[in-house]
N, C-alpha and C positions, 0 to 999 in steps of 0.2 A: 504337229502338223500345221504349217503355215501360220498366217496371222488371222486377224479377226475376219469372220465370214468363212473360214475354212475349218473350224473345229467341228468335232462330231456333235450331234445333237445332245443337248443336256450336259455339256461339258461343264462341270462344277455346280450346276444349278440343282441337281438332284441332292448332292451333299449339302448344299446351302438350304435347301427346304428341310432336310432332316435336322440341320443344326438349328433352324428357326423353331421347329417343333420341340426340340430339346430345351431351348431357352424358355419358350412359353410354358412348357410343363413345369420346369424348375421354378419359374416365377410364380406359378399357380400352386406350387407345392404338391403336384400330382406326378404319378409315375406313368400314366398313360391316360388317353382321352380319345373317344370316338370322334370328337370335333377336330382333332389334329392328326390327319392321316400321315403315314410315313412312306416316303419313296423307297426307303431301305426294306420295307415290308411288302413292297409290290404295288403300292397304290399309285395311281396316276396323278394324285394331288391336284385335281382339277381346279378347285377354288383358289388354291395358292398359285398355281400356274397362271390362272386368269388375272389375279392380282399383279403378279410379276409382269405379265404382258402389259397391263394398264400402265404400270409405272415405268417399264423400260422402253416402250414404244411412244412415239409422239406423232399423232395424225388426227383426222376428224373423229376417230373412234376412241383412241387411247390418249389420255391427257399427259402422259409422260411424268417427269419429275426426277427420275433417277438418271444420272449420267454414268454411274459406275457399273451399270449392267447394260451391256450391248444387246440389241435385238438378235444378233446371230447367236447368242448364248442361251437363249430361253427355249423352252419346249412348248409344244401345242397344248393348250388346255383341253385335254381329251374327255369329252363327254360322249353319251350314247350317239348323238348326231354326227359328231366329227369322227367317232370310231367307225360308223357305218360308212361314211364317205371315204375315209382313208383305206378302209378295207376294200371297198368297191373299186378304188383306183388302184389297188394292188400295192399300196404302200405298207400295209400291216398284214402279216401272215398269221398272227396270233388269234386265238378264239376269245381271249379275255381282254377288256379295255383297262389294262393295267399300266404301270410305269413303262415297262419295256415297249408296249404298244404305242404309248405317247412319244417315246424316242424314235421308234420306227416311222410313225406318222411325220414327226418333225423332219426326219432324213429324206423322206419322200418329197416334202415341200421344199426342202433345201435345194433339191436339184433344179427347182425353178427360180429360187431366189436365195443364194447362199448367205447374203448379208441380213436377210429378214425372213426366215421360213415361216414365221407365225402370222405374217401380214394377211394371209388368205383365210384365217380362222373365222373372223366375224362374218364375212360375206358367205362363205361356204356352209356355215352352221345354219343359216337362214333357210336352206333347203330342207332341213330336218324339222324346223320350228314353225315356219309360216305355212298357212294353208295356201293351196294354189300352185306351189312349187315343190316338187318331190325330189327326193334323192335319186330314185330310179330315173327320172327325167334328166337330171344332171349327169348321171353316169352314161346314159345313152348318148349324150352329146359328146362324151369323151370316148365313145366306142367301147365302153366296158359292158360286160354281160351283167345281168341282174342276179347272178348266182350267189351274190353275198347274202348271207343270212335270210 
């Protein structure tokens, strides 16, 4: 499907996350660990997705450092706050904040910025974390109902 910026969300990244977990487990002599979630088992792998965001993007929030991973190829680090926002905006139809929901959220944001759909993550999650600004308030500004969760 087209060049960079036109790939489906998570193209290759979910497999790379699993490969990373496999390597870390093997190096540690372990078969499994709750500290290394697996995209192949449904996890959104939020911490790993966040690390990849930090390394693949370069701006005032993310330091960058990796040139081999393009911002268009990464997925939204899906936590509770981003899940509520993406669900409220109609990007996510699932009831669980899993890997499929992270891909759905990324696809929703990709409609606004195909080359860097994750760039909205930091600013939007402030609505769920900081006091004085609510997710409901954000969704009302976008004309969305507060019927989410």
